[in-house]
C-alpha positions as CSV (number, residue, x, y, z in Angstrom):
1,M,-69.5,-32.9,122.5
2,K,-71.7,-29.9,122.5
3,V,-71.9,-27.6,119.5
4,D,-72.5,-23.8,120.0
5,I,-73.5,-23.1,116.5
6,S,-76.6,-23.9,114.5
7,K,-76.6,-26.1,111.4
8,D,-77.3,-23.1,109.1
9,E,-74.2,-21.2,110.6
10,C,-72.1,-24.3,110.1
11,L,-73.2,-24.6,106.5
12,I,-72.4,-21.1,105.8
13,I,-69.0,-21.3,107.4
14,K,-68.4,-24.6,105.5
15,K,-69.3,-22.9,102.1
16,C,-67.1,-19.8,102.9
17,N,-64.2,-22.1,103.7
18,Q,-64.7,-24.1,100.6
19,E,-64.7,-20.8,98.5
20,I,-61.5,-19.9,100.2
21,I,-59.9,-23.3,99.5
22,A,-61.1,-23.2,95.9
23,H,-59.6,-19.6,95.5
24,W,-56.1,-20.8,96.9
25,E,-56.2,-24.0,94.8
26,A,-56.9,-22.2,91.6
27,R,-54.1,-19.5,92.5
28,S,-51.7,-22.4,93.2
29,V,-52.3,-24.0,89.7
30,K,-52.0,-20.6,88.0
31,T,-48.6,-20.1,89.9
32,Q,-47.5,-23.7,88.8
33,E,-48.4,-22.9,85.2
34,T,-46.5,-19.6,85.3
35,I,-43.4,-21.3,86.6
36,V,-43.6,-23.9,83.8
37,E,-44.0,-21.1,81.3
38,L,-41.0,-19.3,82.7
39,I,-38.9,-22.4,82.4
40,S,-39.8,-22.9,79.0
41,V,-39.1,-19.2,78.1
42,L,-35.7,-19.5,80.0
43,G,-34.7,-22.4,77.8
44,A,-35.7,-20.3,74.7
45,L,-33.8,-17.3,76.1
46,M,-30.5,-19.4,76.7
47,N,-30.9,-20.6,73.0
48,L,-31.3,-17.1,72.0
49,K,-28.0,-15.9,73.5
50,R,-26.1,-18.9,71.9
51,V,-27.7,-18.4,68.5
52,W,-27.0,-14.6,68.5
53,Y,-23.4,-15.0,69.3
54,E,-22.6,-18.2,67.4
55,G,-25.2,-18.4,64.7
56,T,-25.2,-17.5,61.0
57,S,-26.9,-14.5,59.7
58,E,-30.0,-16.8,58.8
59,D,-30.1,-18.1,62.3
60,K,-30.2,-14.5,63.6
61,R,-33.0,-13.6,61.1
62,S,-35.0,-16.6,62.4
63,L,-34.2,-15.5,66.0
64,V,-35.6,-12.1,65.3
65,H,-38.7,-13.4,63.8
66,S,-39.2,-15.7,66.9
67,I,-39.0,-12.6,69.1
68,F,-40.9,-10.0,67.2
69,E,-44.3,-10.2,65.3
70,Y,-43.1,-7.2,63.1
71,I,-40.4,-4.5,63.0
72,L,-40.6,-1.3,61.1
73,F,-37.3,0.2,60.2
74,D,-36.8,3.7,58.8
75,L,-34.1,3.4,56.2
76,E,-33.5,7.2,56.0
77,E,-33.2,7.7,59.8
78,K,-31.6,4.2,60.2
79,Q,-33.7,3.5,63.2
80,I,-36.5,1.1,64.4
81,T,-39.8,3.2,64.4
82,D,-42.2,0.6,65.4
83,F,-42.3,-3.2,66.5
84,R,-44.6,-5.8,68.2
85,L,-43.2,-8.4,70.3
86,Q,-44.4,-12.1,70.2
87,P,-46.8,-12.8,73.0
88,W,-44.3,-15.2,74.8
89,T,-41.6,-12.4,74.7
90,D,-44.0,-9.7,76.0
91,Q,-45.1,-12.0,78.9
92,Y,-41.5,-12.7,79.9
93,L,-40.7,-9.1,80.0
94,I,-43.8,-8.3,82.2
95,I,-42.9,-11.0,84.6
96,R,-39.2,-10.1,84.7
97,A,-40.2,-6.4,85.5
98,M,-42.3,-7.6,88.2
99,M,-39.5,-9.6,89.7
100,L,-36.9,-6.9,89.3
101,S,-39.4,-4.6,91.2
102,E,-39.7,-7.2,94.1
103,V,-36.0,-7.5,94.2
104,Q,-35.6,-3.7,94.3
105,E,-38.3,-3.5,97.0
106,V,-36.3,-6.1,99.1
107,M,-33.1,-4.2,98.6
108,L,-34.6,-1.0,99.7
109,Q,-36.0,-2.5,102.9
110,H,-33.0,-4.9,103.9
111,G,-30.1,-4.2,101.8
112,R,-28.8,-6.4,98.8
113,P,-30.2,-9.9,99.1
114,E,-28.0,-13.0,98.7
115,E,-28.3,-14.7,95.4
116,H,-30.2,-17.8,96.9
117,Q,-32.7,-15.4,98.4
118,R,-33.7,-13.7,95.2
119,P,-36.9,-14.9,93.4
120,F,-35.9,-16.6,90.0
121,A,-32.4,-15.3,90.4
122,I,-31.3,-16.9,87.2
123,L,-33.9,-15.1,85.1
124,L,-32.7,-11.8,86.4
125,H,-29.3,-12.2,84.8
126,L,-30.5,-12.7,81.2
């Protein structure tokens, strides 16, 4: 078999291809980690709904502490003036917003998608 490229060219192509493969492998691992995190958050959110509707006042207080790092409430105005979410809650909301944005884009392009076509469809209903 006759080769039309030099050894140096072949090594350059090989290195480039190895870098591309490493990039996609790293991205795949990150995607898998994100999916595992989302499944974990989904479980926590399903528990959250149950505790909020069926739990005691103490259960609800614990629930609020698991979602928020802190909440500032103005007693005179009777409203929340500031808060900070726990990191897992914040990350979930960011990912959920991204997924809703994708669904909205699909709907604008093709009409309403079927339930099985929507990414992480169960997460969108929480």
